[in-house]
C-alpha positions as CSV (number, residue, x, y, z in Angstrom):
1,X,0.0,0.0,0.0
2,X,2.8,2.3,0.7
3,X,4.0,1.9,-2.8
4,X,0.6,3.0,-4.3
5,X,0.6,6.1,-2.0
6,X,4.0,7.2,-3.3
7,X,2.8,6.8,-6.9
8,X,-0.2,9.0,-6.2
9,X,2.0,11.7,-4.7
10,X,4.2,11.6,-7.8
11,X,1.1,12.0,-10.1
12,X,-0.2,14.9,-8.0
13,X,2.9,16.9,-8.3
14,X,3.2,16.3,-12.1
15,X,0.5,18.3,-13.8
16,X,-0.3,17.2,-17.3
17,X,-1.7,20.6,-18.6
18,X,-0.2,24.0,-18.2
19,X,-2.0,27.3,-18.8
20,X,-0.1,30.1,-20.5
21,X,0.7,33.2,-18.4
22,X,-2.2,35.8,-18.3
23,X,-4.5,33.5,-20.3
24,X,-7.6,34.1,-18.1
25,X,-7.0,37.8,-17.8
26,X,-6.9,38.3,-21.6
27,X,-9.7,35.8,-22.4
28,X,-12.8,38.2,-22.2
29,X,-11.1,40.7,-24.5
30,X,-10.2,38.0,-27.1
31,X,-13.8,36.6,-27.0
32,X,-15.3,40.1,-27.4
33,X,-13.0,40.9,-30.3
34,X,-14.2,37.9,-32.2
35,X,-17.9,38.8,-31.9
36,X,-19.5,40.8,-34.7
37,X,-20.5,44.4,-34.2
38,X,-24.1,44.9,-32.9
39,X,-26.6,46.0,-35.6
40,X,-28.6,49.1,-34.9
41,X,-32.0,47.3,-35.2
42,X,-33.9,44.6,-36.9
43,X,-35.6,45.3,-40.2
44,X,-38.7,43.2,-40.9
45,X,-40.9,43.5,-43.9
46,X,-44.6,44.0,-43.7
47,X,-45.2,40.5,-45.1
48,X,-43.1,39.0,-42.2
49,X,-45.2,40.8,-39.7
50,X,-48.5,40.0,-41.3
51,X,-47.7,36.3,-42.2
52,X,-49.0,34.7,-39.0
53,X,-52.3,36.6,-39.4
54,X,-52.6,35.4,-43.0
55,X,-52.0,31.8,-42.0
56,X,-54.7,32.1,-39.3
57,X,-57.2,33.6,-41.8
58,X,-56.5,30.9,-44.3
59,X,-57.0,28.1,-41.7
60,X,-60.2,29.6,-40.5
61,X,-61.6,30.0,-44.0
62,X,-60.6,26.4,-44.7
63,X,-62.4,25.2,-41.5
64,X,-65.5,27.1,-42.4
65,X,-65.5,25.6,-45.9
66,X,-65.0,22.1,-44.5
67,X,-67.8,22.7,-42.0
68,X,-70.3,23.7,-44.7
69,X,-69.4,20.7,-46.9
70,X,-69.7,18.1,-44.1
71,X,-72.7,19.5,-42.4
72,X,-74.9,20.2,-45.5
73,X,-75.6,16.5,-46.4
74,X,-79.2,17.0,-47.5
75,X,-78.4,19.6,-50.2
76,X,-77.6,16.9,-52.8
77,X,-81.2,15.8,-53.4
78,X,-82.8,19.2,-52.9
79,X,-85.8,17.9,-50.9
80,X,-84.0,17.9,-47.6
81,X,-82.8,21.5,-47.9
82,X,-86.4,22.6,-48.9
83,X,-87.7,20.6,-45.9
84,X,-85.2,22.3,-43.5
85,X,-85.9,25.7,-45.0
86,X,-89.7,25.4,-44.6
87,X,-89.3,24.0,-41.1
88,X,-87.0,26.9,-40.1
89,X,-89.4,29.4,-41.7
90,X,-92.4,27.8,-39.9
91,X,-90.6,27.7,-36.6
92,X,-89.5,31.3,-36.9
93,X,-93.0,32.4,-37.8
94,X,-94.6,30.7,-34.9
95,X,-92.0,31.8,-32.4
96,X,-92.1,35.5,-33.3
97,X,-94.7,37.9,-31.9
98,X,-95.3,39.7,-35.2
99,X,-95.5,36.7,-37.5
100,X,-96.4,37.4,-41.1
101,X,-98.8,35.3,-43.0
102,X,-97.5,31.9,-44.0
103,X,-98.2,31.1,-47.6
104,X,-100.7,28.3,-47.1
105,X,-100.3,27.0,-50.6
106,X,-96.6,26.6,-50.2
107,X,-97.0,24.9,-46.8
108,X,-99.7,22.6,-48.0
109,X,-97.6,21.7,-51.0
110,X,-94.7,20.9,-48.7
111,X,-96.9,18.7,-46.5
112,X,-98.3,16.9,-49.5
113,X,-94.9,16.2,-50.9
114,X,-93.3,14.9,-47.7
115,X,-96.2,12.9,-46.2
116,X,-98.1,11.5,-49.2
117,X,-96.3,8.2,-49.2
118,X,-96.6,7.9,-45.4
119,X,-100.4,8.6,-45.5
120,X,-101.0,6.2,-48.4
121,X,-99.1,3.4,-46.8
122,X,-100.9,3.9,-43.5
123,X,-104.3,3.9,-45.2
124,X,-103.4,0.7,-47.1
125,X,-102.3,-1.0,-43.9
126,X,-105.5,0.0,-42.2
127,X,-107.6,-1.5,-45.1
128,X,-106.0,-4.9,-44.8
């Protein structure tokens, strides 16, 4: 063990790396001389400032477009959209205090178109 201790003392006294004289005193000055000069200010174009807002507007328009496509499923056959329009119109007329006259012919035509098959099938079932 004594032999190992002597080797450790010998290694402690022998430093592997040496620092030049005044290295740490001159280090901040050397680093600062390598840095570029500070610019007076940033110049950004109008497009760079507006770009995030343009992206947000494009995304919101796309979402509105997708919403109208995926939620308007009845518009392909035409009957469903007419049905919903008349139902909205009749609901808005009945819920408002100053409701205008509902065109009775248009409403009766709607009822006839929508419920004719149901009424006929019910009557045929009752006859049997």
